[in-house]
N, CA, C and O atoms as CSV, one atom per row, in Angstrom:
chain,resi,resn,atom,element,x,y,z
A,1,MET,N,N,74.128,117.157,77.450
A,1,MET,CA,C,75.395,116.544,77.787
A,1,MET,C,C,76.275,117.506,78.577
A,1,MET,O,O,76.916,117.102,79.547
A,2,VAL,N,N,76.313,118.771,78.175
A,2,VAL,CA,C,77.155,119.750,78.869
A,2,VAL,C,C,76.685,119.947,80.307
A,2,VAL,O,O,77.529,119.997,81.202
A,3,PRO,N,N,75.363,120.064,80.582
A,3,PRO,CA,C,74.953,120.200,81.986
A,3,PRO,C,C,75.360,118.997,82.842
A,3,PRO,O,O,75.717,119.164,84.008
A,4,SER,N,N,75.310,117.793,82.276
A,4,SER,CA,C,75.729,116.611,83.033
A,4,SER,C,C,77.205,116.656,83.361
A,4,SER,O,O,77.609,116.299,84.468
A,5,LEU,N,N,78.010,117.090,82.413
A,5,LEU,CA,C,79.447,117.203,82.637
A,5,LEU,C,C,79.744,118.239,83.715
A,5,LEU,O,O,80.606,118.031,84.569
A,6,ILE,N,N,79.027,119.349,83.669
A,6,ILE,CA,C,79.206,120.389,84.688
A,6,ILE,C,C,78.812,119.854,86.067
A,6,ILE,O,O,79.486,120.127,87.060
A,7,SER,N,N,77.722,119.095,86.121
A,7,SER,CA,C,77.288,118.513,87.396
A,7,SER,C,C,78.347,117.571,87.957
A,7,SER,O,O,78.624,117.587,89.156
A,8,LEU,N,N,78.938,116.750,87.089
A,8,LEU,CA,C,80.004,115.849,87.546
A,8,LEU,C,C,81.216,116.621,88.042
A,8,LEU,O,O,81.801,116.257,89.062
A,9,LEU,N,N,81.599,117.669,87.346
A,9,LEU,CA,C,82.727,118.486,87.780
A,9,LEU,C,C,82.467,119.113,89.149
A,9,LEU,O,O,83.353,119.155,90.002
A,10,ILE,N,N,81.254,119.592,89.345
A,10,ILE,CA,C,80.889,120.176,90.647
A,10,ILE,C,C,80.952,119.110,91.737
A,10,ILE,O,O,81.465,119.365,92.827
A,11,LEU,N,N,80.431,117.917,91.447
A,11,LEU,CA,C,80.461,116.831,92.426
A,11,LEU,C,C,81.890,116.482,92.800
A,11,LEU,O,O,82.217,116.406,93.984
A,12,PHE,N,N,82.749,116.267,91.804
A,12,PHE,CA,C,84.132,115.883,92.097
A,12,PHE,C,C,84.905,116.998,92.777
A,12,PHE,O,O,85.755,116.726,93.625
A,13,SER,N,N,84.632,118.235,92.428
A,13,SER,CA,C,85.349,119.323,93.102
A,13,SER,C,C,84.879,119.467,94.548
A,13,SER,O,O,85.671,119.838,95.413
A,14,SER,N,N,83.597,119.179,94.827
A,14,SER,CA,C,83.135,119.254,96.214
A,14,SER,C,C,83.745,118.125,97.032
A,14,SER,O,O,84.075,118.324,98.200
A,15,ILE,N,N,83.900,116.945,96.443
A,15,ILE,CA,C,84.577,115.856,97.139
A,15,ILE,C,C,86.019,116.251,97.396
A,15,ILE,O,O,86.547,116.024,98.484
A,16,GLY,N,N,86.656,116.841,96.396
A,16,GLY,CA,C,88.030,117.308,96.557
A,16,GLY,C,C,88.140,118.358,97.634
A,16,GLY,O,O,89.121,118.370,98.377
A,17,PHE,N,N,87.173,119.231,97.743
A,17,PHE,CA,C,87.192,120.268,98.773
A,17,PHE,C,C,87.115,119.651,100.157
A,17,PHE,O,O,87.789,120.095,101.086
A,18,ILE,N,N,86.289,118.625,100.287
A,18,ILE,CA,C,86.122,117.979,101.583
A,18,ILE,C,C,87.355,117.162,101.941
A,18,ILE,O,O,87.794,117.198,103.090
A,19,ARG,N,N,87.930,116.422,100.985
A,19,ARG,CA,C,88.970,115.446,101.275
A,19,ARG,C,C,90.364,115.890,100.860
A,19,ARG,O,O,91.333,115.220,101.220
A,20,GLY,N,N,90.513,116.972,100.130
A,20,GLY,CA,C,91.818,117.358,99.617
A,20,GLY,C,C,91.927,116.948,98.160
A,20,GLY,O,O,91.728,115.775,97.843
A,21,TRP,N,N,92.229,117.853,97.284
A,21,TRP,CA,C,92.246,117.591,95.846
A,21,TRP,C,C,93.605,117.123,95.410
A,21,TRP,O,O,94.563,117.653,95.971
A,22,PRO,N,N,93.828,116.235,94.520
A,22,PRO,CA,C,92.772,115.393,93.958
A,22,PRO,C,C,92.446,114.234,94.896
A,22,PRO,O,O,93.318,113.747,95.614
A,23,TYR,N,N,91.211,113.803,94.887
A,23,TYR,CA,C,90.809,112.693,95.739
A,23,TYR,C,C,91.066,111.382,95.008
A,23,TYR,O,O,90.363,111.044,94.056
A,24,ILE,N,N,92.056,110.663,95.450
A,24,ILE,CA,C,92.343,109.327,94.949
A,24,ILE,C,C,92.505,108.453,96.188
A,24,ILE,O,O,93.472,108.610,96.934
A,25,PRO,N,N,91.560,107.529,96.416
A,25,PRO,CA,C,91.659,106.717,97.627
A,25,PRO,C,C,92.940,105.888,97.646
A,25,PRO,O,O,93.197,105.128,96.713
A,26,ASP,N,N,93.724,106.024,98.674
A,26,ASP,CA,C,94.914,105.217,98.875
A,26,ASP,C,C,94.561,104.035,99.756
A,26,ASP,O,O,93.511,104.018,100.399
A,27,LYS,N,N,95.427,103.065,99.781
A,27,LYS,CA,C,95.217,101.967,100.726
A,27,LYS,C,C,95.490,102.457,102.132
A,27,LYS,O,O,96.369,103.287,102.365
A,28,THR,N,N,94.737,101.939,103.039
A,28,THR,CA,C,94.933,102.215,104.458
A,28,THR,C,C,95.340,100.904,105.119
A,28,THR,O,O,94.801,99.842,104.809
A,29,TYR,N,N,96.289,100.995,106.023
A,29,TYR,CA,C,96.800,99.828,106.731
A,29,TYR,C,C,96.461,99.968,108.211
A,29,TYR,O,O,96.639,101.035,108.800
A,30,VAL,N,N,95.978,98.896,108.798
A,30,VAL,CA,C,95.657,98.875,110.222
A,30,VAL,C,C,96.485,97.755,110.858
A,30,VAL,O,O,96.488,96.617,110.389
A,31,GLN,N,N,97.171,98.104,111.916
A,31,GLN,CA,C,98.005,97.150,112.642
A,31,GLN,C,C,97.529,97.138,114.097
A,31,GLN,O,O,97.424,98.186,114.734
A,32,ILE,N,N,97.244,95.939,114.611
A,32,ILE,CA,C,96.725,95.772,115.965
A,32,ILE,C,C,97.710,94.930,116.760
A,32,ILE,O,O,98.050,93.819,116.352
A,33,HIS,N,N,98.177,95.457,117.905
A,33,HIS,CA,C,99.139,94.763,118.771
A,33,HIS,C,C,98.459,94.311,120.054
A,33,HIS,O,O,97.692,95.061,120.658
A,34,ASN,N,N,98.742,93.094,120.461
A,34,ASN,CA,C,98.260,92.595,121.750
A,34,ASN,C,C,99.311,92.908,122.811
A,34,ASN,O,O,100.382,92.301,122.835
A,35,VAL,N,N,98.995,93.861,123.687
A,35,VAL,CA,C,99.894,94.165,124.807
A,35,VAL,C,C,99.219,93.862,126.152
A,35,VAL,O,O,99.547,94.460,127.177
A,36,ILE,N,N,98.269,92.922,126.122
A,36,ILE,CA,C,97.619,92.469,127.355
A,36,ILE,C,C,98.556,91.452,128.010
A,36,ILE,O,O,98.873,90.431,127.400
A,37,PRO,N,N,99.003,91.714,129.237
A,37,PRO,CA,C,99.996,90.841,129.873
A,37,PRO,C,C,99.512,89.398,130.017
A,37,PRO,O,O,98.485,89.129,130.641
A,38,GLY,N,N,100.277,88.477,129.426
A,38,GLY,CA,C,100.052,87.056,129.634
A,38,GLY,C,C,98.770,86.465,129.096
A,38,GLY,O,O,98.391,85.370,129.511
A,39,ALA,N,N,98.079,87.146,128.184
A,39,ALA,CA,C,96.801,86.624,127.700
A,39,ALA,C,C,96.733,86.658,126.178
A,39,ALA,O,O,97.166,87.617,125.538
A,40,ASN,N,N,96.175,85.581,125.613
A,40,ASN,CA,C,95.869,85.604,124.188
A,40,ASN,C,C,94.712,86.562,123.955
A,40,ASN,O,O,93.788,86.641,124.765
A,41,LEU,N,N,94.768,87.285,122.849
A,41,LEU,CA,C,93.726,88.228,122.468
A,41,LEU,C,C,93.021,87.682,121.234
A,41,LEU,O,O,93.656,87.435,120.209
A,42,THR,N,N,91.713,87.494,121.334
A,42,THR,CA,C,90.917,87.058,120.189
A,42,THR,C,C,90.285,88.287,119.559
A,42,THR,O,O,89.645,89.091,120.238
A,43,ILE,N,N,90.474,88.425,118.236
A,43,ILE,CA,C,89.988,89.596,117.496
A,43,ILE,C,C,89.071,89.130,116.380
A,43,ILE,O,O,89.381,88.175,115.668
A,44,HIS,N,N,87.936,89.810,116.232
A,44,HIS,CA,C,87.060,89.572,115.091
A,44,HIS,C,C,86.634,90.937,114.554
A,44,HIS,O,O,85.829,91.630,115.176
A,45,CYS,N,N,87.182,91.324,113.389
A,45,CYS,CA,C,86.900,92.631,112.788
A,45,CYS,C,C,86.014,92.474,111.556
A,45,CYS,O,O,86.106,91.491,110.822
A,46,ARG,N,N,85.145,93.481,111.349
A,46,ARG,CA,C,84.220,93.485,110.215
A,46,ARG,C,C,83.955,94.905,109.755
A,46,ARG,O,O,84.130,95.869,110.501
A,47,SER,N,N,83.531,95.006,108.519
A,47,SER,CA,C,82.936,96.236,107.988
A,47,SER,C,C,81.596,95.823,107.382
A,47,SER,O,O,81.197,94.664,107.498
A,48,LYS,N,N,80.904,96.753,106.740
A,48,LYS,CA,C,79.652,96.383,106.064
A,48,LYS,C,C,79.916,95.382,104.944
A,48,LYS,O,O,79.097,94.503,104.678
A,49,GLU,N,N,81.072,95.525,104.288
A,49,GLU,CA,C,81.384,94.696,103.130
A,49,GLU,C,C,82.255,93.485,103.440
A,49,GLU,O,O,82.193,92.488,102.721
A,50,ASP,N,N,83.061,93.548,104.488
A,50,ASP,CA,C,84.071,92.521,104.734
A,50,ASP,C,C,83.997,91.957,106.142
A,50,ASP,O,O,83.792,92.686,107.113
A,51,ASP,N,N,84.168,90.642,106.236
A,51,ASP,CA,C,84.337,89.958,107.511
A,51,ASP,C,C,85.761,89.413,107.512
A,51,ASP,O,O,86.089,88.529,106.720
A,52,LEU,N,N,86.607,89.935,108.397
A,52,LEU,CA,C,88.016,89.554,108.413
A,52,LEU,C,C,88.285,88.300,109.237
A,52,LEU,O,O,89.441,87.919,109.420
A,53,ARG,N,N,87.261,87.671,109.721
A,53,ARG,CA,C,87.336,86.414,110.469
A,53,ARG,C,C,88.034,86.564,111.823
A,53,ARG,O,O,88.545,87.632,112.161
A,54,VAL,N,N,88.041,85.505,112.561
A,54,VAL,CA,C,88.598,85.500,113.919
A,54,VAL,C,C,90.103,85.222,113.860
A,54,VAL,O,O,90.564,84.342,113.132
A,55,HIS,N,N,90.849,85.996,114.644
A,55,HIS,CA,C,92.297,85.805,114.764
A,55,HIS,C,C,92.644,85.785,116.254
A,55,HIS,O,O,92.094,86.560,117.036
A,56,VAL,N,N,93.545,84.906,116.633
A,56,VAL,CA,C,94.003,84.807,118.018
A,56,VAL,C,C,95.459,85.239,118.063
A,56,VAL,O,O,96.319,84.654,117.404
A,57,LEU,N,N,95.721,86.283,118.860
A,57,LEU,CA,C,97.077,86.825,118.985
A,57,LEU,C,C,97.663,86.477,120.343
A,57,LEU,O,O,97.096,86.840,121.374
A,58,PRO,N,N,98.787,85.781,120.357
A,58,PRO,CA,C,99.498,85.594,121.626
A,58,PRO,C,C,100.007,86.951,122.129
A,58,PRO,O,O,100.041,87.911,121.360
A,59,PRO,N,N,100.399,87.046,123.390
A,59,PRO,CA,C,100.942,88.310,123.898
A,59,PRO,C,C,102.097,88.809,123.032
A,59,PRO,O,O,102.949,88.032,122.600
A,60,LEU,N,N,102.107,90.105,122.790
A,60,LEU,CA,C,103.121,90.826,122.016
A,60,LEU,C,C,103.101,90.516,120.516
A,60,LEU,O,O,103.999,90.940,119.788
A,61,ASP,N,N,102.093,89.786,120.051
A,61,ASP,CA,C,101.949,89.519,118.622
A,61,ASP,C,C,101.067,90.605,117.999
A,61,ASP,O,O,100.478,91.419,118.710
A,62,GLN,N,N,100.984,90.609,116.675
A,62,GLN,CA,C,100.198,91.629,115.982
A,62,GLN,C,C,99.415,91.030,114.833
A,62,GLN,O,O,99.739,89.954,114.330
A,63,TYR,N,N,98.367,91.755,114.421
A,63,TYR,CA,C,97.543,91.388,113.275
A,63,TYR,C,C,97.423,92.640,112.411
A,63,TYR,O,O,97.275,93.747,112.927
A,64,GLU,N,N,97.486,92.456,111.090
A,64,GLU,CA,C,97.396,93.588,110.166
A,64,GLU,C,C,96.372,93.297,109.080
A,64,GLU,O,O,96.175,92.149,108.681
A,65,PHE,N,N,95.719,94.364,108.606
A,65,PHE,CA,C,94.891,94.261,107.412
A,65,PHE,C,C,94.961,95.584,106.667
A,65,PHE,O,O,95.361,96.609,107.220
A,66,GLN,N,N,94.563,95.539,105.401
A,66,GLN,CA,C,94.574,96.744,104.570
A,66,GLN,C,C,93.299,96.811,103.750
A,66,GLN,O,O,92.640,95.795,103.525
A,67,PHE,N,N,92.956,98.005,103.309
A,67,PHE,CA,C,91.745,98.219,102.525
A,67,PHE,C,C,91.844,99.577,101.844
A,67,PHE,O,O,92.726,100.377,102.155
A,68,LYS,N,N,90.940,99.824,100.924
A,68,LYS,CA,C,90.806,101.140,100.319
A,68,LYS,C,C,89.586,101.805,100.946
A,68,LYS,O,O,88.498,101.229,100.928
A,69,PRO,N,N,89.745,103.011,101.501
A,69,PRO,CA,C,88.567,103.713,102.040
A,69,PRO,C,C,87.523,103.907,100.945
A,69,PRO,O,O,87.875,104.062,99.775
A,70,SER,N,N,86.263,103.900,101.306
A,70,SER,CA,C,85.196,104.031,100.319
A,70,SER,C,C,85.244,105.401,99.652
A,70,SER,O,O,85.663,106.388,100.256
A,71,PHE,N,N,84.809,105.441,98.401
A,71,PHE,CA,C,84.851,106.676,97.623
A,71,PHE,C,C,83.986,107.761,98.241
A,71,PHE,O,O,84.366,108.931,98.248
A,72,PHE,N,N,82.830,107.384,98.759
A,72,PHE,CA,C,81.893,108.377,99.280
A,72,PHE,C,C,81.961,108.529,100.790
A,72,PHE,O,O,81.000,108.986,101.409
A,73,SER,N,N,83.080,108.154,101.391
A,73,SER,CA,C,83.307,108.333,102.818
A,73,SER,C,C,82.454,107.362,103.631
A,73,SER,O,O,81.401,106.907,103.185
A,74,GLY,N,N,82.924,107.069,104.795
A,74,GLY,CA,C,82.132,106.271,105.705
A,74,GLY,C,C,82.665,104.880,105.988
A,74,GLY,O,O,81.974,104.097,106.639
A,75,THR,N,N,83.863,104.534,105.531
A,75,THR,CA,C,84.411,103.217,105.839
A,75,THR,C,C,84.532,103.067,107.351
A,75,THR,O,O,85.050,103.944,108.042
A,76,LEU,N,N,84.042,101.941,107.841
A,76,LEU,CA,C,84.068,101.672,109.277
A,76,LEU,C,C,84.400,100.198,109.483
A,76,LEU,O,O,83.701,99.323,108.971
A,77,PHE,N,N,85.459,99.925,110.226
A,77,PHE,CA,C,85.785,98.573,110.656
A,77,PHE,C,C,85.632,98.532,112.167
A,77,PHE,O,O,86.262,99.307,112.886
A,78,TYR,N,N,84.796,97.629,112.640
A,78,TYR,CA,C,84.586,97.484,114.070
A,78,TYR,C,C,85.057,96.088,114.477
A,78,TYR,O,O,84.917,95.126,113.721
A,79,CYS,N,N,85.609,95.998,115.663
A,79,CYS,CA,C,86.194,94.736,116.120
A,79,CYS,C,C,85.675,94.354,117.493
A,79,CYS,O,O,85.397,95.205,118.338
A,80,LEU,N,N,85.556,93.062,117.690
A,80,LEU,CA,C,85.300,92.492,119.006
A,80,LEU,C,C,86.641,91.979,119.513
A,80,LEU,O,O,87.330,91.232,118.819
A,81,PHE,N,N,87.005,92.381,120.718
A,81,PHE,CA,C,88.253,91.964,121.353
A,81,PHE,C,C,87.886,91.177,122.603
A,81,PHE,O,O,87.082,91.633,123.416
A,82,SER,N,N,88.472,90.002,122.754
A,82,SER,CA,C,88.196,89.243,123.979
A,82,SER,C,C,89.456,88.516,124.437
A,82,SER,O,O,90.311,88.125,123.642
A,83,TRP,N,N,89.527,88.357,125.742
A,83,TRP,CA,C,90.585,87.606,126.404
A,83,TRP,C,C,89.943,87.008,127.644
A,83,TRP,O,O,88.831,87.406,127.990
A,84,PRO,N,N,90.579,86.087,128.319
A,84,PRO,CA,C,89.924,85.400,129.434
A,84,PRO,C,C,89.243,86.361,130.421
A,84,PRO,O,O,89.882,87.218,131.029
A,85,GLY,N,N,87.935,86.184,130.552
A,85,GLY,CA,C,87.147,86.963,131.511
A,85,GLY,C,C,86.655,88.311,131.013
A,85,GLY,O,O,85.925,88.985,131.740
A,86,GLU,N,N,87.024,88.744,129.793
A,86,GLU,CA,C,86.587,90.060,129.300
A,86,GLU,C,C,86.298,90.033,127.812
A,86,GLU,O,O,86.871,89.244,127.060
A,87,SER,N,N,85.399,90.910,127.409
A,87,SER,CA,C,85.061,91.075,125.999
A,87,SER,C,C,84.634,92.532,125.778
A,87,SER,O,O,83.825,93.068,126.535
A,88,HIS,N,N,85.182,93.165,124.736
A,88,HIS,CA,C,84.886,94.569,124.442
A,88,HIS,C,C,84.836,94.761,122.931
A,88,HIS,O,O,85.347,93.941,122.168
A,89,HIS,N,N,84.212,95.857,122.514
A,89,HIS,CA,C,84.270,96.179,121.093
A,89,HIS,C,C,84.687,97.627,120.895
A,89,HIS,O,O,84.564,98.468,121.785
A,90,PHE,N,N,85.192,97.887,119.674
A,90,PHE,CA,C,85.720,99.214,119.354
A,90,PHE,C,C,85.761,99.373,117.843
A,90,PHE,O,O,86.006,98.412,117.114
A,91,ASP,N,N,85.517,100.606,117.372
A,91,ASP,CA,C,85.645,100.923,115.951
A,91,ASP,C,C,87.124,101.163,115.660
A,91,ASP,O,O,87.635,102.258,115.896
A,92,ILE,N,N,87.805,100.149,115.151
A,92,ILE,CA,C,89.250,100.219,114.975
A,92,ILE,C,C,89.622,101.156,113.833
A,92,ILE,O,O,90.712,101.728,113.841
A,93,TYR,N,N,88.736,101.324,112.849
A,93,TYR,CA,C,88.939,102.339,111.815
A,93,TYR,C,C,87.597,102.987,111.522
A,93,TYR,O,O,86.661,102.325,111.075
A,94,ASP,N,N,87.513,104.272,111.775
A,94,ASP,CA,C,86.336,105.080,111.472
A,94,ASP,C,C,86.820,106.189,110.552
A,94,ASP,O,O,87.550,107.085,110.977
A,95,GLU,N,N,86.410,106.125,109.290
A,95,GLU,CA,C,86.950,107.066,108.305
A,95,GLU,C,C,86.767,108.524,108.724
A,95,GLU,O,O,87.638,109.355,108.469
A,96,LYS,N,N,85.656,108.832,109.357
A,96,LYS,CA,C,85.432,110.220,109.804
A,96,LYS,C,C,86.459,110.647,110.849
A,96,LYS,O,O,86.843,111.815,110.896
A,97,ARG,N,N,86.899,109.727,111.673
A,97,ARG,CA,C,87.883,110.018,112.716
A,97,ARG,C,C,89.320,109.874,112.198
A,97,ARG,O,O,90.187,110.680,112.536
A,98,ASP,N,N,89.566,108.853,111.383
A,98,ASP,CA,C,90.942,108.436,111.095
A,98,ASP,C,C,91.507,108.831,109.734
A,98,ASP,O,O,92.723,108.773,109.555
A,99,TYR,N,N,90.677,109.233,108.765
A,99,TYR,CA,C,91.164,109.433,107.395
A,99,TYR,C,C,92.356,110.381,107.331
A,99,TYR,O,O,93.353,110.073,106.678
A,100,TYR,N,N,92.268,111.515,107.990
A,100,TYR,CA,C,93.365,112.490,107.940
A,100,TYR,C,C,94.445,112.223,108.981
A,100,TYR,O,O,95.517,112.827,108.928
A,101,MET,N,N,94.173,111.324,109.928
A,101,MET,CA,C,95.135,111.090,111.006
A,101,MET,C,C,96.135,109.994,110.678
A,101,MET,O,O,97.278,110.043,111.132
A,102,CYS,N,N,95.715,108.999,109.889
A,102,CYS,CA,C,96.655,107.909,109.624
A,102,CYS,C,C,96.298,107.160,108.349
A,102,CYS,O,O,95.126,106.926,108.054
A,103,SER,N,N,97.309,106.797,107.615
A,103,SER,CA,C,97.139,105.844,106.515
A,103,SER,C,C,97.768,104.517,106.917
A,103,SER,O,O,97.500,103.483,106.305
A,104,HIS,N,N,98.601,104.552,107.945
A,104,HIS,CA,C,99.139,103.367,108.608
A,104,HIS,C,C,98.744,103.514,110.082
A,104,HIS,O,O,99.459,104.128,110.875
A,105,CYS,N,N,97.606,102.944,110.422
A,105,CYS,CA,C,97.033,103.126,111.757
A,105,CYS,C,C,97.505,101.999,112.679
A,105,CYS,O,O,97.276,100.820,112.407
A,106,THR,N,N,98.157,102.375,113.756
A,106,THR,CA,C,98.693,101.393,114.703
A,106,THR,C,C,97.918,101.484,116.016
A,106,THR,O,O,97.751,102.561,116.588
A,107,TRP,N,N,97.455,100.330,116.475
A,107,TRP,CA,C,96.679,100.245,117.713
A,107,TRP,C,C,97.343,99.280,118.677
A,107,TRP,O,O,97.816,98.214,118.285
A,108,TRP,N,N,97.371,99.664,119.931
A,108,TRP,CA,C,97.891,98.857,121.031
A,108,TRP,C,C,96.691,98.485,121.895
A,108,TRP,O,O,96.059,99.362,122.484
A,109,ILE,N,N,96.372,97.204,121.978
A,109,ILE,CA,C,95.202,96.779,122.745
A,109,ILE,C,C,95.641,96.458,124.166
A,109,ILE,O,O,96.431,95.546,124.410
A,110,LYS,N,N,95.095,97.248,125.100
A,110,LYS,CA,C,95.396,97.123,126.526
A,110,LYS,C,C,94.098,96.784,127.260
A,110,LYS,O,O,93.016,96.959,126.700
A,111,THR,N,N,94.184,96.311,128.478
A,111,THR,CA,C,92.968,96.002,129.235
A,111,THR,C,C,92.124,97.257,129.461
A,111,THR,O,O,90.899,97.176,129.538
A,112,SER,N,N,92.774,98.407,129.566
A,112,SER,CA,C,92.059,99.668,129.807
A,112,SER,C,C,91.377,100.214,128.558
A,112,SER,O,O,90.489,101.062,128.652
A,113,GLY,N,N,91.791,99.727,127.385
A,113,GLY,CA,C,91.201,100.183,126.133
A,113,GLY,C,C,92.238,100.262,125.032
A,113,GLY,O,O,93.431,100.097,125.287
A,114,PRO,N,N,91.792,100.516,123.803
A,114,PRO,CA,C,92.738,100.647,122.692
A,114,PRO,C,C,93.496,101.964,122.782
A,114,PRO,O,O,92.994,102.948,123.326
A,115,CYS,N,N,94.704,101.968,122.244
A,115,CYS,CA,C,95.558,103.144,122.287
A,115,CYS,C,C,96.166,103.309,120.894
A,115,CYS,O,O,96.728,102.360,120.348
A,116,SER,N,N,96.059,104.500,120.318
A,116,SER,CA,C,96.478,104.742,118.941
A,116,SER,C,C,97.789,105.518,118.888
A,116,SER,O,O,97.945,106.539,119.557
A,117,GLY,N,N,98.730,105.022,118.085
A,117,GLY,CA,C,100.004,105.708,117.901
A,117,GLY,C,C,101.106,104.732,117.564
A,117,GLY,O,O,100.958,103.524,117.750
A,118,SER,N,N,102.203,105.253,117.071
A,118,SER,CA,C,103.296,104.381,116.637
A,118,SER,C,C,104.094,103.805,117.802
A,118,SER,O,O,104.856,102.857,117.614
A,119,ASN,N,N,103.933,104.360,119.002
A,119,ASN,CA,C,104.681,103.902,120.171
A,119,ASN,C,C,103.688,103.657,121.309
A,119,ASN,O,O,102.923,104.555,121.661
A,120,GLN,N,N,103.691,102.464,121.883
A,120,GLN,CA,C,102.687,102.148,122.912
A,120,GLN,C,C,102.828,102.995,124.169
A,120,GLN,O,O,101.865,103.139,124.921
A,121,ASP,N,N,104.009,103.558,124.412
A,121,ASP,CA,C,104.193,104.390,125.602
A,121,ASP,C,C,103.724,105.829,125.399
A,121,ASP,O,O,103.513,106.558,126.368
A,122,LYS,N,N,103.561,106.236,124.142
A,122,LYS,CA,C,103.139,107.615,123.845
A,122,LYS,C,C,101.903,107.632,122.955
A,122,LYS,O,O,101.730,108.546,122.149
A,123,CYS,N,N,101.048,106.630,123.096
A,123,CYS,CA,C,99.863,106.551,122.241
A,123,CYS,C,C,98.679,107.292,122.881
A,123,CYS,O,O,98.683,107.605,124.072
A,124,THR,N,N,97.681,107.555,122.053
A,124,THR,CA,C,96.465,108.242,122.496
A,124,THR,C,C,95.444,107.209,122.950
A,124,THR,O,O,95.008,106.386,122.146
A,125,PRO,N,N,95.049,107.235,124.232
A,125,PRO,CA,C,94.104,106.225,124.728
A,125,PRO,C,C,92.663,106.532,124.301
A,125,PRO,O,O,92.261,107.691,124.202
A,126,TYR,N,N,91.915,105.483,124.057
A,126,TYR,CA,C,90.488,105.542,123.746
A,126,TYR,C,C,89.755,104.638,124.719
A,126,TYR,O,O,90.356,103.768,125.348
A,127,HIS,N,N,88.438,104.854,124.838
A,127,HIS,CA,C,87.607,104.033,125.711
A,127,HIS,C,C,86.953,102.934,124.877
A,127,HIS,O,O,86.677,103.119,123.692
A,128,TRP,N,N,86.712,101.803,125.507
A,128,TRP,CA,C,85.931,100.762,124.856
A,128,TRP,C,C,84.533,101.289,124.575
A,128,TRP,O,O,84.022,102.113,125.335
A,129,LYS,N,N,83.906,100.831,123.501
A,129,LYS,CA,C,82.514,101.210,123.204
A,129,LYS,C,C,81.602,100.452,124.162
A,129,LYS,O,O,81.855,99.298,124.508
A,130,SER,N,N,80.534,101.131,124.580
A,130,SER,CA,C,79.619,100.432,125.491
A,130,SER,C,C,78.477,99.808,124.746
A,130,SER,O,O,77.611,99.180,125.356
C-alpha cells in the first residue's frame, strides 16, 4: 500500500511540475467573433468528446463555449469556418498552445485567418490550417 501511495504522490507532483502546483483544472472559455465584412460565418467546432454543432453568426456577432481542460493534457477543439465562397479549419483551442496563455480565449475570425487577443486591432494573427 505504501509503494502505491508513493507512486501516486510522484505522479501528481510531476503533473504539478508540468502545469503549476496545485493542478486543479479550471473552466476555460472560448469566444469567437465574426469580423468578416458583410458575411454570415458558419462555425462547427468539435473535440474528441464533444460536438458543439453548427452555429451561424451574422457579422459582428459572437459565439461562446466553455469546458474543463482534460486532466492528462491534450484538450483540442477544432472548428470548420465557412462563409460564401470560402471554407477553412483551425484548432480554436489547443491545450499545448493555449493552456498558459488564456483561460478566457478570444478569437476574431477574419478572411485572412483567426486572430487571438482581447482587441481585434491588437490581436495575434494565425494562419488557417491546410
